[in-house]
C-alpha positions as CSV (number, residue, x, y, z in Angstrom):
1,M,18.6,74.7,-105.7
2,A,16.1,75.7,-107.7
3,S,13.7,72.6,-109.0
4,P,12.6,72.0,-112.3
5,K,9.4,73.7,-111.0
6,D,11.3,76.8,-111.2
7,K,11.8,76.8,-114.4
8,F,10.4,75.7,-118.1
9,S,12.5,72.3,-118.6
10,S,15.2,70.2,-116.7
11,T,16.5,67.6,-116.9
12,I,18.3,64.9,-114.5
13,L,21.1,62.4,-115.4
14,G,21.5,59.5,-113.4
15,L,24.9,57.5,-113.7
16,D,26.8,54.0,-112.7
17,V,30.4,54.6,-114.2
18,S,32.6,51.6,-114.2
19,A,35.8,50.8,-117.0
20,T,33.9,48.2,-118.2
21,C,30.1,49.7,-118.7
22,T,28.4,52.3,-118.0
23,G,24.7,52.6,-117.4
24,A,22.8,56.2,-117.8
25,T,19.4,57.1,-117.8
26,L,18.1,60.7,-118.7
27,V,15.2,62.1,-117.4
28,T,13.5,65.2,-119.3
29,V,10.6,67.2,-116.9
30,T,8.6,70.5,-117.1
31,G,7.5,71.6,-114.2
32,D,6.4,68.8,-112.4
33,V,5.9,66.0,-115.3
34,I,7.9,63.6,-116.3
35,D,8.6,64.5,-120.5
36,D,10.9,61.5,-121.4
37,V,12.8,59.2,-120.3
38,S,15.7,57.2,-122.2
39,W,18.9,54.9,-120.9
40,A,22.0,53.6,-122.0
41,E,24.4,51.0,-122.0
42,F,27.9,52.2,-123.0
43,K,29.7,48.7,-123.4
44,A,34.1,50.1,-123.7
45,P,36.0,47.9,-126.2
46,K,37.9,45.8,-123.8
47,D,41.7,47.2,-125.9
48,L,41.3,50.2,-124.6
49,R,43.1,51.6,-121.2
50,G,43.8,55.0,-119.4
51,A,43.5,57.9,-121.3
52,E,42.2,56.3,-124.5
53,R,39.2,54.7,-122.3
54,C,38.6,57.3,-120.6
55,D,38.1,59.5,-123.9
56,W,36.0,56.8,-125.5
57,H,33.8,57.4,-122.0
58,L,33.8,61.2,-122.4
59,G,32.7,60.7,-126.1
60,K,29.1,58.4,-125.2
61,M,28.1,60.6,-122.7
62,T,28.6,63.5,-124.7
63,D,26.2,62.1,-127.5
64,F,23.6,61.2,-124.8
65,V,23.5,64.3,-123.5
66,P,22.0,67.2,-125.1
67,A,24.3,69.7,-125.6
68,R,22.6,72.4,-122.9
69,G,23.9,69.5,-120.4
70,V,21.6,68.7,-117.1
71,A,20.4,70.3,-113.9
72,M,21.5,67.1,-112.1
73,V,23.7,64.3,-112.1
74,V,22.9,62.1,-109.2
75,I,26.2,59.2,-109.8
76,E,26.8,56.3,-108.2
77,G,30.2,56.4,-105.8
78,Y,32.7,54.2,-105.9
79,G,32.7,50.3,-105.4
80,F,35.9,50.4,-103.3
81,S,35.8,46.5,-102.8
82,S,36.3,46.3,-106.3
83,H,39.5,44.5,-107.6
84,R,39.0,47.3,-110.8
85,I,39.6,50.4,-108.9
86,V,41.7,52.8,-110.3
87,P,40.9,51.8,-113.9
88,Q,36.8,52.9,-112.6
89,V,38.4,56.1,-110.5
90,E,40.1,57.2,-114.0
91,V,37.1,57.0,-116.3
92,G,34.5,58.8,-113.5
93,A,37.1,61.6,-112.5
94,V,37.3,62.1,-116.6
95,L,33.3,62.2,-116.2
96,R,33.1,64.6,-112.9
97,W,35.1,67.2,-114.3
98,F,33.8,67.4,-117.8
99,M,30.1,67.5,-116.4
100,W,32.0,70.4,-113.7
101,S,34.0,72.3,-116.1
102,N,31.1,71.9,-118.5
103,W,27.8,72.0,-117.1
104,P,28.7,75.2,-114.4
105,D,24.9,75.6,-112.9
106,C,24.9,71.4,-113.1
107,R,24.7,69.7,-109.0
108,I,26.7,66.9,-109.0
109,V,25.3,64.1,-106.4
110,E,27.1,61.3,-105.4
111,V,25.3,58.2,-103.6
112,P,27.3,55.2,-102.3
113,P,26.0,52.1,-103.6
114,T,24.4,50.4,-100.6
115,V,22.6,53.8,-100.3
116,L,21.4,53.0,-104.1
117,K,20.5,49.5,-103.0
118,K,18.7,50.4,-99.9
119,F,16.7,53.5,-101.8
120,A,15.6,50.6,-104.8
121,T,14.8,48.2,-102.1
122,G,15.1,48.5,-98.3
123,R,18.2,46.7,-98.1
124,G,21.9,48.4,-98.4
125,N,23.1,44.9,-99.4
126,A,20.5,43.9,-101.6
127,S,22.2,41.5,-104.6
128,K,21.6,42.9,-108.2
129,P,19.1,41.2,-109.3
130,E,17.3,42.1,-105.7
131,V,17.7,45.8,-106.8
132,A,16.4,44.7,-110.6
133,V,13.0,43.4,-109.1
134,G,12.5,46.1,-106.5
135,V,13.0,48.2,-109.7
136,W,10.2,46.4,-111.1
137,K,7.7,46.6,-108.7
138,R,8.2,50.3,-107.8
139,Y,8.8,51.4,-111.9
140,E,8.0,49.2,-113.7
141,F,11.1,49.2,-115.7
142,E,13.6,46.0,-116.2
143,H,16.7,46.4,-118.2
144,K,19.1,43.5,-119.1
145,S,21.9,45.4,-117.3
146,D,22.4,46.2,-113.6
147,D,24.1,49.5,-115.0
148,V,21.4,50.6,-116.8
149,V,19.2,49.4,-113.8
150,D,21.7,51.3,-111.1
151,A,21.5,54.5,-113.3
152,F,17.4,54.6,-113.6
153,V,18.0,54.2,-109.4
154,L,20.3,56.9,-109.4
155,A,18.1,59.5,-111.7
156,M,14.8,58.4,-110.0
157,M,16.4,59.6,-106.3
158,G,16.9,62.7,-108.0
159,L,13.7,62.9,-109.2
160,A,12.4,62.5,-105.2
161,F,14.7,65.0,-104.5
162,W,12.9,67.6,-106.7
163,G,9.4,66.4,-104.9
164,I,8.0,64.5,-108.6
165,E,8.8,61.4,-107.3
166,F,6.5,60.0,-104.8
167,T,8.5,58.1,-101.7
168,N,7.9,56.6,-98.6
169,A,8.9,57.6,-95.2
170,A,12.2,55.4,-95.0
171,Q,13.4,56.9,-99.2
172,R,12.4,60.4,-98.0
173,T,14.7,59.5,-94.9
174,I,17.7,58.4,-97.5
175,I,16.8,61.3,-99.7
176,D,17.6,63.9,-97.3
177,A,20.5,62.3,-95.9
178,V,22.3,62.0,-99.0
179,F,21.7,65.5,-100.5
180,K,22.4,66.7,-97.1
181,K,25.5,65.0,-97.1
182,N,26.3,66.4,-100.7
183,N,25.7,69.8,-99.4
184,L,22.4,70.6,-101.5
185,L,19.8,70.5,-98.1
């Protein structure tokens, strides 16, 4: 897979999808320089269900992401202990299908929740507040939404894969394993 160093400009999308609130972080790079970082939190109206909820999330995503799409999406995998797994899978599947069908050159990388936590903190069972503290210490980034913080970590994992974001040895091992599992190494 080509890195953004091989292109004029590329974009990585970190995405933490849920049925009620989705966090997104968009990072644009030119060569090995980060040009722009933006983030958003999409809180779905509580009265939406099924296809209406999926359509709402899809509309928010298409408004947030540039029309040209992205080179890579790093998306948090499903947390199967969740009692709301069916709505989460509905929304996640629609967004994955949209990305796959509209951005044919985009690489979609799935990261299990425990791996995201381990990358951010060194521990796969870290709590949400511990992840937020780890992100602040490493990147000086904070946000009131855990979903946006997770999306930020996912975008940083994409940058690390492309060699733009510095990683320590443990994080490099995580990146290599995740991207190998997603058939990108």
